[in-house]
N, C-alpha and C positions, 0 to 999 in steps of 0.2 A: 697730311696730318702733322701737327706740331709735335716735336720730340718731347718725350716725357722727361721731367726733371723734378724729382721728389713729388711724385704723385701720392695720393692719400696714404696708401699702405706703407710705402718706403719712408715718407715723411714721419708717420707715426712711429715706425720702428726706430728711425734715426733719433727722433726726439726722446724715445724711452731708453735706448741702449747705446747710443753713440754720441751723447752730448758731453762726455767727460772732458774732451779737449777744451771746449768753451768754458766749462766750469773751472778747469785748472788755469786757463789763461786769463779769465776775467779779472781776478784781483790785481794782476800785474798791469793790465791795460788801464784799469781805473786808477791805480797808483801813479801811472805815467801822467794822467790828466792832472792829478793833485800836485805832482812835482812841478808841473809847468804852470801852476797857479790857476788852473781851471777847476773850480770846485762847485760850479752850478751851471745852469743853462741847458740848452738843447744839445743833446749828443746823438748823432746818427748811428744806428746799429745796422751796418750794411751787411746784407746777407744774414738777416736776423734769425733765420731758422725758427725754432720753437720759442724764441723769446728769452732764452736763458740770460744772455748778456743784458737785455733790456730790463729784466727783473733786477739784476744786480745794480745797474745804473740807477734805477728808481730808488732802491734801498740806500744808495750812496748820496742821494740828494739831487740827482740830475733829472732832466726831462727827456726820456728816450723817444726817438722816432725810428721805428723799424722799417727796413726796406728789404724785400725779397722777391725773386721772380716766381716763386712757387706759391700759388694760391693756397695749397694745403698747408704749407708752413706758416703762411700769414694767419690762417684760421687757428692754428695751434698757438701762435704767439699771442693772438688776441684772447685766447682762453686763459693763457698764463698771466697776462698783464692787461686786464680788460679795459682799463680806463685810459690807456695810452694809445698813441696813433701808430698805425701800421699801414704801409703802402705797398701794393704789389706792382713791381716794375723793375727794369734794369737800371743799374747805377750808371750806365753809359749815357743815358739820355733822359731819365726821369727828372722832373723839376724838384730839386732838393730844397728843403727849407733852410733859412739862415740858421747857422748853428755855431756853437762854441768849439765843438770837436766832433770827430767821427772815428768809429772803430769798425774793423772788419776782421773778425776772428775765424780762422778755418780756411785759409787759402782762397778767399773770396775773389780776389782779382785774377787769380790763375784760371778761374772758371769762365772768364770772358773769352769770346771766340777768337780773338786776334790781338796782336800788339797794338794795332790801331784802336781797337775797342778799349784796351787798358789805358792808353793815353787819353782817350776821350773821358773815361771814368775819372782819372786823376784830375783833369781840368774841370770836370763837373763838380767834384768834391771841393776843389780849390775855390771855385766861385761861391760855394755855399758857406765857406768858413769865414768867421769874423777874423780880422787881423790878429795874428798871434795864435790862431786856432791850430789844433793838432789833428793829424790823421794817424791813427795807430793801427797796424795790421801785420799779418804774417804772410810769407810767400813760400811756395815750393820751388826749390832749385833743382836742376838736373842732377842725377846721380853721376859720380865720376865715370869717365870712359865714354866712348862714342858708340858702343854696341847697344842694340836693343836689349831690354831686360824685362822679364815677365815673372809674375808671381801670382799666387792665389791665396785667398783667405776664406774662412767659413766661420760664421757665428750662428748659434741656434739656441732657442729656448723651448719651453714646453709646447707652444703653439705657433712658433715662427722659426724661420731660418733665412739667412742671407749668405749668398755665395758671390764672391767678387773675384774677377780676373783682371789683373792690372798689367798693361803693357806700357813701358816707358821707352821713348825714342829720343835720346838726347840730341841727336843730329838734327831732327826735325823740330825739336823743342816742344814735344807733345807727350802727354800722358793720357791714356784711355782706360777707363774703368767700365767693365761690363758687369752689371749688377743684376742678379736674379733674386727676388725675394718671394717668400711663401708665408702666408698667414692662414691659420685654420679658421674655417667658417663652418660650424657644425661638424660634420664628419669628413668634410673635404678641405682641401687647401687651395687658396686662391694665389695664382702666380702673377708676378709683375716683372717685366724686363725693362731695364733702363741702361743707356750708355751715357756716361759722363766724360767729357773731354776737358783737358786743361792745357793751357800754354805754360810751359815751365821755363823760367828765365833766371839767369844769374842775378844775384842781388845787385851787382854793379850796374847791370843794364836797367834794372828797375829804378835804382837811384838816379840814373841819368834821365829817365822819363819824368821822375818827380821833380828834379831840378829844372827841367825844361818847362814844367808847368808852373814853376815859381816857388817850390818848396825848398827849405833847408832840411837835410835828411841825416839821421843817425841810424846805424844798423846794430842790432844786438843778437846774441845767441838764443834769447828766449824772453819770456815775460817775467822778469825778475827771477825768482827762485824756480819757476817752471821753465826748465831748459828744453829747447826743441831738439829734434834730431838734426844730424849734421847737414842734411839737405833742406833745411828750413831756416828761415831767419825772421826776426821781428824787426819792423821798421817804425820809426817815429819821424813823421814829416811835419814840419811846422811852416805855416804861412807867415811870411815876414810881416812885421808890424809897419 
């Protein structure tokens, strides 16, 4: 059985109640494109989720093309931005269209299964970019210290709840989220269990991967005024002209 990754219930809940990160980061990502002189053209929305960034890109005059591995997320994105193109697949090997820029908000590359997969994804995006094109994205870095760290969070509404257990292992460069969601259907609640895994890397290692793919890279603490937590960085990678 294929593993679950944002199946319909969790995708809908994430789209409704967990999209604030994308909404806060999107203005800074779009501003980075304008600062680089990219004010039109195709922009890939990698890990597009419910289409929040694609909607913002369209409003700013770009032609978004969304990519996500979750069919449920793709359906939500098409509902939000019905006239634009959305493709279901992995950024490691999907045929990406020629584009002026690409953006991946929300630790998208960390969710790939290995360092080798991240490298393949960077090369895939590099091939799709026009000369001078940008890749704008954020990453999750390891928390300081070598010991394992665990934490849990809970969020709930009138007819839903999400429980998350997080274990971070800096030595193995892995983060695991065990997610249990509940949605009310009539008088009962429907349960969904998912396990999401990330590869967590220092920004310097990610920069080396990008440079090996042919990019020139700058690292920032956030998306302009939207500052990220200390264990996250925003990167702008430019394909040389």
